[in-house]
PAMAR-203818 format. One record per residue (C-alpha): residue number from 1; residue in three letters; chain; x, y, z. Coordinates in nm, 2 decimals. Layout:
N
   i  aa ch   east  north     up
 NUM ALA  A      X      Y      Z
...
//
This chain:
401
   i  aa ch   east  north     up
   1 UNK  A   2.08   7.51   6.53
   2 UNK  A   2.32   7.27   6.71
   3 UNK  A   2.64   7.47   6.71
   4 UNK  A   2.85   7.21   6.88
   5 UNK  A   2.84   6.98   6.57
   6 UNK  A   3.04   7.25   6.38
   7 UNK  A   3.32   7.27   6.63
   8 UNK  A   3.53   7.00   6.45
   9 UNK  A   3.47   7.18   6.13
  10 UNK  A   3.59   7.51   6.27
  11 UNK  A   3.89   7.34   6.42
  12 UNK  A   3.98   7.18   6.09
  13 UNK  A   3.95   7.52   5.91
  14 UNK  A   4.19   7.69   6.16
  15 UNK  A   4.45   7.41   6.11
  16 UNK  A   4.47   7.53   5.75
  17 UNK  A   4.59   7.86   5.87
  18 UNK  A   4.89   7.70   6.04
  19 UNK  A   5.01   7.60   5.69
  20 UNK  A   4.90   7.93   5.54
  21 UNK  A   5.15   8.09   5.78
  22 UNK  A   5.41   7.84   5.68
  23 UNK  A   5.35   7.90   5.31
  24 UNK  A   5.43   8.27   5.34
  25 UNK  A   5.78   8.19   5.48
  26 UNK  A   5.88   7.85   5.34
  27 UNK  A   6.07   8.00   5.04
  28 UNK  A   6.26   8.26   5.24
  29 UNK  A   6.34   8.00   5.51
  30 UNK  A   6.49   7.77   5.25
  31 UNK  A   6.64   8.05   5.03
  32 UNK  A   7.00   7.92   5.02
  33 UNK  A   6.92   7.56   4.92
  34 UNK  A   6.65   7.67   4.67
  35 UNK  A   6.89   7.91   4.50
  36 UNK  A   7.13   7.63   4.45
  37 UNK  A   6.86   7.38   4.33
  38 UNK  A   6.71   7.63   4.08
  39 UNK  A   7.03   7.81   3.98
  40 UNK  A   6.86   8.13   4.06
  41 UNK  A   6.96   8.48   4.18
  42 UNK  A   6.82   8.64   4.49
  43 UNK  A   6.58   8.86   4.29
  44 UNK  A   6.46   8.55   4.10
  45 UNK  A   6.39   8.37   4.43
  46 UNK  A   6.19   8.67   4.56
  47 UNK  A   6.00   8.67   4.23
  48 UNK  A   5.87   8.33   4.34
  49 UNK  A   5.75   8.48   4.67
  50 UNK  A   5.58   8.76   4.48
  51 UNK  A   5.37   8.51   4.29
  52 UNK  A   5.17   8.43   4.60
  53 UNK  A   5.04   8.79   4.60
  54 UNK  A   4.97   8.77   4.23
  55 UNK  A   4.77   8.45   4.28
  56 UNK  A   4.55   8.61   4.54
  57 UNK  A   4.48   8.91   4.32
  58 UNK  A   4.39   8.69   4.03
  59 UNK  A   4.15   8.47   4.23
  60 UNK  A   4.00   8.67   4.52
  61 UNK  A   3.68   8.77   4.33
  62 UNK  A   3.62   8.43   4.18
  63 UNK  A   3.69   8.27   4.51
  64 UNK  A   3.42   8.48   4.68
  65 UNK  A   3.17   8.39   4.40
  66 UNK  A   3.25   8.02   4.43
  67 UNK  A   3.21   8.03   4.80
  68 UNK  A   2.87   8.19   4.78
  69 UNK  A   2.73   7.99   4.49
  70 UNK  A   2.89   7.65   4.51
  71 UNK  A   2.92   7.63   4.88
  72 UNK  A   3.18   7.68   5.16
  73 UNK  A   3.29   7.31   5.15
  74 UNK  A   3.39   7.33   4.78
  75 UNK  A   3.58   7.66   4.84
  76 UNK  A   3.76   7.51   5.13
  77 UNK  A   3.85   7.20   4.93
  78 UNK  A   3.98   7.42   4.65
  79 UNK  A   4.19   7.62   4.89
  80 UNK  A   4.34   7.31   5.05
  81 UNK  A   4.41   7.15   4.71
  82 UNK  A   4.59   7.47   4.60
  83 UNK  A   4.82   7.45   4.90
  84 UNK  A   4.89   7.08   4.84
  85 UNK  A   4.99   7.17   4.48
  86 UNK  A   5.21   7.45   4.62
  87 UNK  A   5.40   7.24   4.87
  88 UNK  A   5.46   6.94   4.64
  89 UNK  A   5.52   7.15   4.33
  90 UNK  A   5.77   7.38   4.49
  91 UNK  A   5.98   7.08   4.60
  92 UNK  A   5.97   6.93   4.25
  93 UNK  A   6.02   7.25   4.05
  94 UNK  A   6.33   7.22   3.83
  95 UNK  A   6.38   7.60   3.81
  96 UNK  A   6.25   7.93   3.94
  97 UNK  A   6.02   7.98   3.64
  98 UNK  A   5.82   7.67   3.72
  99 UNK  A   5.83   7.76   4.09
 100 UNK  A   5.68   8.10   4.01
 101 UNK  A   5.38   7.93   3.84
 102 UNK  A   5.35   7.69   4.13
 103 UNK  A   5.36   7.97   4.39
 104 UNK  A   5.05   8.13   4.23
 105 UNK  A   4.86   7.83   4.37
 106 UNK  A   4.95   7.95   4.72
 107 UNK  A   4.77   8.28   4.64
 108 UNK  A   4.47   8.08   4.51
 109 UNK  A   4.47   7.88   4.84
 110 UNK  A   4.49   8.20   5.04
 111 UNK  A   4.19   8.35   4.86
 112 UNK  A   3.97   8.04   4.88
 113 UNK  A   4.03   7.98   5.25
 114 UNK  A   3.98   8.35   5.34
 115 UNK  A   3.65   8.37   5.15
 116 UNK  A   3.51   8.05   5.30
 117 UNK  A   3.64   8.02   5.65
 118 UNK  A   3.49   8.34   5.79
 119 UNK  A   3.14   8.28   5.65
 120 UNK  A   3.15   7.93   5.79
 121 UNK  A   3.22   8.07   6.14
 122 UNK  A   2.95   8.33   6.11
 123 UNK  A   2.69   8.08   5.98
 124 UNK  A   2.78   7.83   6.24
 125 UNK  A   2.78   8.07   6.53
 126 UNK  A   2.53   8.35   6.51
 127 UNK  A   2.64   8.50   6.84
 128 UNK  A   2.87   8.80   6.76
 129 UNK  A   3.08   8.73   7.07
 130 UNK  A   3.17   8.39   6.93
 131 UNK  A   3.23   8.48   6.56
 132 UNK  A   3.39   8.82   6.64
 133 UNK  A   3.71   8.64   6.76
 134 UNK  A   3.79   8.52   6.41
 135 UNK  A   4.06   8.78   6.33
 136 UNK  A   4.24   8.69   6.66
 137 UNK  A   4.22   8.32   6.59
 138 UNK  A   4.33   8.35   6.23
 139 UNK  A   4.63   8.55   6.34
 140 UNK  A   4.70   8.31   6.63
 141 UNK  A   4.71   8.00   6.40
 142 UNK  A   4.92   8.18   6.13
 143 UNK  A   5.16   8.29   6.40
 144 UNK  A   5.17   7.93   6.53
 145 UNK  A   5.29   7.81   6.19
 146 UNK  A   5.54   8.08   6.16
 147 UNK  A   5.67   8.01   6.51
 148 UNK  A   5.71   7.63   6.47
 149 UNK  A   5.84   7.62   6.11
 150 UNK  A   6.17   7.81   6.16
 151 UNK  A   6.26   7.60   6.46
 152 UNK  A   6.21   7.28   6.26
 153 UNK  A   6.40   7.42   5.96
 154 UNK  A   6.69   7.52   6.19
 155 UNK  A   6.70   7.17   6.34
 156 UNK  A   6.71   7.02   5.99
 157 UNK  A   6.99   7.25   5.88
 158 UNK  A   7.20   7.19   6.19
 159 UNK  A   7.17   6.81   6.17
 160 UNK  A   7.21   6.78   5.79
 161 UNK  A   6.87   6.63   5.72
 162 UNK  A   6.69   6.66   5.38
 163 UNK  A   6.54   7.01   5.36
 164 UNK  A   6.24   6.87   5.16
 165 UNK  A   6.09   6.70   5.46
 166 UNK  A   5.92   7.02   5.57
 167 UNK  A   5.75   7.04   5.23
 168 UNK  A   5.65   6.68   5.23
 169 UNK  A   5.51   6.69   5.59
 170 UNK  A   5.32   7.01   5.51
 171 UNK  A   5.16   6.86   5.20
 172 UNK  A   5.08   6.53   5.39
 173 UNK  A   4.90   6.73   5.67
 174 UNK  A   4.70   6.93   5.41
 175 UNK  A   4.60   6.60   5.24
 176 UNK  A   4.49   6.46   5.57
 177 UNK  A   4.29   6.78   5.64
 178 UNK  A   4.14   6.75   5.29
 179 UNK  A   4.01   6.40   5.37
 180 UNK  A   3.87   6.52   5.71
 181 UNK  A   3.70   6.81   5.55
 182 UNK  A   3.51   6.58   5.31
 183 UNK  A   3.34   6.42   5.60
 184 UNK  A   3.27   6.72   5.83
 185 UNK  A   2.94   6.90   5.84
 186 UNK  A   2.92   7.25   5.70
 187 UNK  A   2.64   7.50   5.77
 188 UNK  A   2.40   7.61   5.50
 189 UNK  A   2.50   7.92   5.30
 190 UNK  A   2.30   8.22   5.41
 191 UNK  A   2.17   8.35   5.08
 192 UNK  A   1.97   8.65   5.17
 193 UNK  A   2.13   8.79   5.48
 194 UNK  A   2.44   9.00   5.50
 195 UNK  A   2.72   8.88   5.72
 196 UNK  A   2.81   9.14   5.97
 197 UNK  A   3.18   9.17   6.04
 198 UNK  A   3.27   9.27   6.39
 199 UNK  A   3.57   9.50   6.40
 200 UNK  A   3.80   9.57   6.69
 201 UNK  A   3.62   9.90   6.76
 202 UNK  A   3.25   9.89   6.84
 203 UNK  A   3.03  10.09   6.61
 204 UNK  A   2.86  10.38   6.79
 205 UNK  A   2.64  10.66   6.65
 206 UNK  A   2.88  10.94   6.56
 207 UNK  A   2.83  11.32   6.51
 208 UNK  A   3.01  11.43   6.19
 209 UNK  A   3.13  11.79   6.19
 210 UNK  A   3.22  11.77   5.82
 211 UNK  A   3.22  11.50   5.55
 212 UNK  A   3.51  11.26   5.49
 213 UNK  A   3.72  11.30   5.18
 214 UNK  A   3.84  10.97   5.02
 215 UNK  A   4.11  11.16   4.83
 216 UNK  A   4.26  11.26   5.16
 217 UNK  A   4.21  11.03   5.46
 218 UNK  A   4.09  10.75   5.23
 219 UNK  A   4.40  10.75   5.02
 220 UNK  A   4.62  10.80   5.33
 221 UNK  A   4.47  10.48   5.48
 222 UNK  A   4.52  10.28   5.16
 223 UNK  A   4.88  10.38   5.16
 224 UNK  A   4.90  10.27   5.53
 225 UNK  A   4.75   9.94   5.43
 226 UNK  A   5.03   9.89   5.18
 227 UNK  A   5.29  10.00   5.43
 228 UNK  A   5.17   9.80   5.72
 229 UNK  A   5.18   9.47   5.54
 230 UNK  A   5.50   9.56   5.37
 231 UNK  A   5.68   9.61   5.70
 232 UNK  A   5.64   9.27   5.86
 233 UNK  A   5.65   9.08   5.53
 234 UNK  A   5.98   9.23   5.43
 235 UNK  A   6.11   9.18   5.78
 236 UNK  A   6.04   8.81   5.81
 237 UNK  A   6.18   8.76   5.46
 238 UNK  A   6.51   8.93   5.51
 239 UNK  A   6.60   8.95   5.88
 240 UNK  A   6.77   8.60   5.87
 241 UNK  A   7.00   8.71   5.59
 242 UNK  A   7.07   9.04   5.76
 243 UNK  A   7.17   8.87   6.08
 244 UNK  A   7.40   8.63   5.89
 245 UNK  A   7.58   8.91   5.71
 246 UNK  A   7.57   9.20   5.96
 247 UNK  A   7.64   9.02   6.28
 248 UNK  A   7.77   8.69   6.14
 249 UNK  A   7.50   8.48   6.30
 250 UNK  A   7.49   8.12   6.19
 251 UNK  A   7.22   8.05   5.93
 252 UNK  A   7.04   7.79   6.15
 253 UNK  A   7.02   8.04   6.44
 254 UNK  A   6.91   8.33   6.22
 255 UNK  A   6.61   8.14   6.10
 256 UNK  A   6.48   8.13   6.45
 257 UNK  A   6.45   8.51   6.46
 258 UNK  A   6.12   8.46   6.26
 259 UNK  A   5.99   8.24   6.54
 260 UNK  A   6.07   8.51   6.80
 261 UNK  A   5.89   8.76   6.57
 262 UNK  A   5.58   8.53   6.56
 263 UNK  A   5.57   8.51   6.95
 264 UNK  A   5.58   8.89   6.98
 265 UNK  A   5.31   8.92   6.71
 266 UNK  A   5.09   8.67   6.88
 267 UNK  A   5.11   8.84   7.21
 268 UNK  A   5.05   9.18   7.05
 269 UNK  A   4.72   9.08   6.90
 270 UNK  A   4.57   9.04   7.25
 271 UNK  A   4.75   9.34   7.40
 272 UNK  A   4.63   9.56   7.11
 273 UNK  A   4.27   9.44   7.16
 274 UNK  A   4.29   9.51   7.53
 275 UNK  A   4.44   9.86   7.48
 276 UNK  A   4.18   9.96   7.22
 277 UNK  A   3.89   9.84   7.43
 278 UNK  A   4.02  10.07   7.71
 279 UNK  A   3.92  10.37   7.49
 280 UNK  A   4.26  10.48   7.37
 281 UNK  A   4.28  10.73   7.07
 282 UNK  A   4.34  10.47   6.80
 283 UNK  A   4.50  10.70   6.53
 284 UNK  A   4.75  10.82   6.79
 285 UNK  A   4.82  10.47   6.90
 286 UNK  A   4.89  10.37   6.54
 287 UNK  A   5.12  10.66   6.49
 288 UNK  A   5.32  10.55   6.80
 289 UNK  A   5.34  10.19   6.66
 290 UNK  A   5.48  10.29   6.32
 291 UNK  A   5.72  10.55   6.48
 292 UNK  A   5.86  10.31   6.73
 293 UNK  A   5.91  10.06   6.44
 294 UNK  A   6.09  10.32   6.24
 295 UNK  A   6.32  10.41   6.52
 296 UNK  A   6.40  10.04   6.60
 297 UNK  A   6.49   9.97   6.24
 298 UNK  A   6.71  10.29   6.22
 299 UNK  A   6.89  10.18   6.53
 300 UNK  A   6.96   9.83   6.39
 301 UNK  A   7.10   9.98   6.07
 302 UNK  A   7.32  10.24   6.24
 303 UNK  A   7.44  10.00   6.52
 304 UNK  A   7.40   9.64   6.40
 305 UNK  A   7.45   9.40   6.69
 306 UNK  A   7.27   9.10   6.84
 307 UNK  A   7.09   9.33   7.08
 308 UNK  A   6.96   9.57   6.82
 309 UNK  A   6.85   9.28   6.59
 310 UNK  A   6.66   9.12   6.88
 311 UNK  A   6.51   9.46   6.97
 312 UNK  A   6.39   9.52   6.61
 313 UNK  A   6.25   9.17   6.60
 314 UNK  A   6.04   9.24   6.91
 315 UNK  A   5.93   9.59   6.79
 316 UNK  A   5.83   9.48   6.44
 317 UNK  A   5.65   9.17   6.58
 318 UNK  A   5.47   9.36   6.86
 319 UNK  A   5.41   9.71   6.71
 320 UNK  A   5.39   9.65   6.33
 321 UNK  A   5.23   9.31   6.31
 322 UNK  A   5.00   9.29   6.61
 323 UNK  A   4.67   9.42   6.47
 324 UNK  A   4.72   9.78   6.35
 325 UNK  A   4.63   9.68   6.00
 326 UNK  A   4.29   9.58   6.13
 327 UNK  A   4.26   9.91   6.32
 328 UNK  A   4.33  10.10   6.00
 329 UNK  A   4.04   9.92   5.83
 330 UNK  A   3.82  10.00   6.12
 331 UNK  A   3.90  10.37   6.10
 332 UNK  A   3.85  10.36   5.72
 333 UNK  A   3.50  10.21   5.76
 334 UNK  A   3.42  10.47   6.03
 335 UNK  A   3.51  10.75   5.78
 336 UNK  A   3.31  10.58   5.50
 337 UNK  A   3.03  10.37   5.65
 338 UNK  A   2.85  10.32   5.32
 339 UNK  A   2.95  10.06   5.06
 340 UNK  A   3.17   9.89   5.32
 341 UNK  A   3.23   9.59   5.10
 342 UNK  A   3.38   9.81   4.82
 343 UNK  A   3.59  10.01   5.07
 344 UNK  A   3.72   9.69   5.23
 345 UNK  A   3.81   9.55   4.89
 346 UNK  A   4.02   9.87   4.81
 347 UNK  A   4.20   9.83   5.15
 348 UNK  A   4.27   9.46   5.08
 349 UNK  A   4.38   9.53   4.73
 350 UNK  A   4.65   9.77   4.86
 351 UNK  A   4.77   9.47   5.08
 352 UNK  A   4.77   9.23   4.78
 353 UNK  A   4.98   9.48   4.58
 354 UNK  A   5.23   9.49   4.86
 355 UNK  A   5.25   9.11   4.89
 356 UNK  A   5.29   9.08   4.51
 357 UNK  A   5.54   9.36   4.44
 358 UNK  A   5.76   9.42   4.74
 359 UNK  A   5.93   9.07   4.76
 360 UNK  A   6.07   9.11   4.40
 361 UNK  A   6.17   9.48   4.46
 362 UNK  A   6.35   9.39   4.79
 363 UNK  A   6.53   9.10   4.61
 364 UNK  A   6.67   9.35   4.36
 365 UNK  A   6.78   9.58   4.64
 366 UNK  A   6.93   9.28   4.84
 367 UNK  A   7.15   9.19   4.54
 368 UNK  A   7.34   9.52   4.59
 369 UNK  A   7.32   9.54   4.97
 370 UNK  A   7.09   9.41   5.24
 371 UNK  A   7.11   9.75   5.41
 372 UNK  A   6.92   9.89   5.12
 373 UNK  A   6.62   9.66   5.21
 374 UNK  A   6.60   9.79   5.56
 375 UNK  A   6.66  10.15   5.46
 376 UNK  A   6.36  10.11   5.24
 377 UNK  A   6.17   9.97   5.54
 378 UNK  A   6.26  10.28   5.74
 379 UNK  A   6.13  10.50   5.45
 380 UNK  A   5.81  10.30   5.44
 381 UNK  A   5.76  10.33   5.82
 382 UNK  A   5.81  10.71   5.79
 383 UNK  A   5.56  10.72   5.51
 384 UNK  A   5.31  10.52   5.72
 385 UNK  A   5.35  10.76   6.01
 386 UNK  A   5.30  11.06   5.79
 387 UNK  A   4.98  10.92   5.65
 388 UNK  A   4.86  10.84   6.00
 389 UNK  A   4.92  11.20   6.11
 390 UNK  A   4.70  11.31   5.83
 391 UNK  A   4.44  11.06   5.93
 392 UNK  A   4.45  11.17   6.29
 393 UNK  A   4.40  11.53   6.20
 394 UNK  A   4.10  11.45   5.97
 395 UNK  A   3.96  11.22   6.24
 396 UNK  A   3.97  11.50   6.49
 397 UNK  A   3.81  11.74   6.25
 398 UNK  A   3.53  11.51   6.14
 399 UNK  A   3.44  11.33   6.47
 400 UNK  A   3.58  11.59   6.71
 401 UNK  A   3.77  11.32   6.91
//
C-alpha cells in the first residue's frame, strides 16, 4: 500500500479537529452578545451548549454503523456538513430554542468525525508507531483551535468588529474542507479485521492476584470519566466570566485565558506521555493531578486575584486536561481486558453525559453566583480524587503493583 498518497487525506481530517475545538467554546466565548441577540438568560445559553453533548449521545452508535457500512468518506462528509449547519445556523438563530436544535448538529459532527477519522488513520498506516499518535494529534489540533479562537474573538471585541465573522469564517473553512474531502483518496474499509487501539500504556502480560469487580473499580473509573471531562469543560466555559466579575478583568482580556489554558493542555499531552513511559505509578500520578487541580481551584475561590486565576488556568490545563482521561481508560481496560469495545463505550457514555448535563447545571448555578460553579468544580475534583484512591488500592491488590 502506498501510504504517502493518504497524507493529504489525514491532514484534511485533522483540520476538522481545529474547528471541533472551536465549536466547543464558540458559544461561551460569545455569551454576552448571544444573550442579547436571543433575549436569553445564562442558563438558557448554557442549555444551548448542552445540546452538543445530546447530539453526540443520539448519534454515536449510528455514526459508527454508517462509517463501517457506507464508508469513511461519507461519514466524514456528514460530520463536516453537520458542523457547517452548526456554525451558520447558530449565527442565524432568532432565539435560544432554535439555537438548541442547531447545536445538536455539532454533536452529530463530533460523533461522525470521531468514528471515521481514527479508522482512516489505522487503515492508511498499518504501523502502530504511526497510527498510535492519533490521540496526541487529535488533542493537538483541538487545542490549536481553542488557542487561536479566543485571541481572534478578543481582537474583534476590542476593535468593535462584527462578532459573526468568526462563525462565517469557520463555516467557510469547513465548506472548503468538504470540497477537498470529495477529491481526496480514502483507504478501503477493513471489513473482517479488528482495529487495534494503542493506548498510552503498553499492554503486558499481567499476573492477577484476584478478579476485578466492575461495581467497585469499574464504577469508580466511570465516575472519574465524568469528573475529568467536567473539570476542564466547566473551566473553559466559566473562567472568562469569573475573571470579569471577581478581579474586574476586561471581557476581551478574559477570553484569552482560554488560549492560555489550551497552551498548557497542549504541552501537558506530551509531558504526560513522557512521564508515563518512564514507568510511573499511573493511579498515583492521576491522584496527584486531580488533587493539585482541587487545591488550585480552592485557592482561586478563597483568594481571587490575577495570580491565582493564572495559576488555576495553568493547573487545570496542565493537570486536568492533559491526558489523564485517556489514562483512566487505559487502566479500565487493564482491569477488564474482555469486551473492550463495550467497556470503552461505557467510559465514553459517562463523558457524553457530562458534556450534555453540566453546562446547563452550571448555568443555573451561575445565575445565583459564579462562585457556586467553581465550588462545584472543587467538589467534583475531590470526588475524582476519592474514586482514584479506590482505584489505586484495587490496582495494587489485583496486580500487586
